[in-house]
N, C-alpha and C positions, 0 to 999 in steps of 0.2 A: 503543466497544469495537472499533475497527477491527482487522481481522486482515489482515496484509500478507504477500504472497508475492512474492519477488523472484527471477526466473528469469534466470540468467546462464550463460555458457559456463564449463565447469569449468576449473580450473587457475589461478585468480586467487589472488594472495597474501592472506594473512590481513589485512594492512593495507587492501588494496583492499576486501575483504569487510566489514571493520569500518566503513570509510568509507560503504559502501552502507547498512549497517544503521543507523548513527547518522544519516546524512543523510536517509534516508527517514523515520525516526522523527521527527526535528526538523521536517521538512516537514509531516507529518501533524498532529502535536500543535500546532504553531504556527498553522497555517491553520484547523484545526477547533476549537481550544480544548479538546481532549480531554486529560485528565490522562495523564501518561506511563505510569502503571501500568495503564491500560486499553487500551494498544496492544501488539499482538504483531507482531513482524517476523521473518521467516525467509527464508533464502536456499535456493534449490534450484539445484543445479549440473547442467548437461547436458553430456556430452562433445561436443566440436566436431563430430565426425562424425554426431551426431544432431540437428544444427541446419541447416536449409536456409532461408536468407533470400535466395536467388537472387542472391548476390553483391553486394547493395546495402547490406549492413550490415557493420560491423567486428566484431572479436572482443570489443568492448565492448557489443554489442547486449544491452539490458536491458529486461525486461518486469516492470513493477510492477503487481500486481493487489491491489486493496484491497476487502475485503468488510466492509460495515458496515450497521448498521440503517438503514432508509429514513428519508427526511425531509430530507436535506440537498440543497439545490438547487444550481444552477450558481453562485450567488453565493458559496457556500462551496467548491465543488469547483474552480472555476477558480483561486482563490488557492492551493489545495492543490497543484494541478498545477504552478503556477509556483514555489512554494516547493520542491517536490521537485526540479524541473529545476535551479533555482539551486543547491541543495545539492549535487547530483550533478555539475554542471559544475565547481564549485569543488573538489570532492574526491569521487571519484577521477578526474574528468576525462571524464565521459560527456556527450557533446554531443547536441543535439536529434535529429539523424538516427538515433541509436542508442537512443533512449528512447521507450518506450511505457508509458503509465499507463492502466490500466483500473479502473473502479469497478463493483463489483457491490453493489447495495443491495436485496436481496430483502426480502420481508415479514418481520416479526419472528418469525413462527412458523417460519421457516426456520433459526433459530438456536437451538442447544441449548447453554446455558452453565451451568456449575456445577450440573448435574443437573436443570435446569429449562428448558423452552422459553421463550425470551426474551419472547414475547408474554404469558406468564403470570407474569412475575417481578414481584411486588408491590414497589413502592418503587424499581424500577430506573429511575433518572433518564433514562438514554439511551432506553430503550424507551418511557417515558411521553412524552418530548419528541418522539420520532418519531411516536407515535400522534397527538399534538396537531397536528403539521405535516401529517399526511395528510389 
C-alpha cells in the first residue's frame, strides 16, 4: 500500500503531471510487485518563489516520497528507484540531477488504513509480509 507524494514546481501542464503520476505508479508497481489498486499517487505543487535549491536544480526539480509498510530491503528499493528514474526520464523528461526519491517505511502501527491501525489488520497480506520480514 505505498502512498506516494510527488512535489513539483507549480505551473506544469496537465500532460506533464499525468506523465509524472503514471510513470511513478508504473515504477512502484513493477519493481515492488504491488497491485495497482494498492498504490496512491498524488502531486503537490509549490509556487516557484517558494522553492530554494540554491540555483543547482532546474524548474523540473522533483521530489518523490514513498511511504510504505516496513520490510522491503535494498534489493527491492534499488530496482524501484531505477524504474522510477527510467519512467520519468522517458516522459516527461526529468533527468537524474532533478530527481530525488525518498522512502519512508515506519512501523506498521504508524499506518491507519480503512479505520484500523495497519499492525492490527487481520488478513492484511502486506502487513503480515512486513512482520515476517522484520
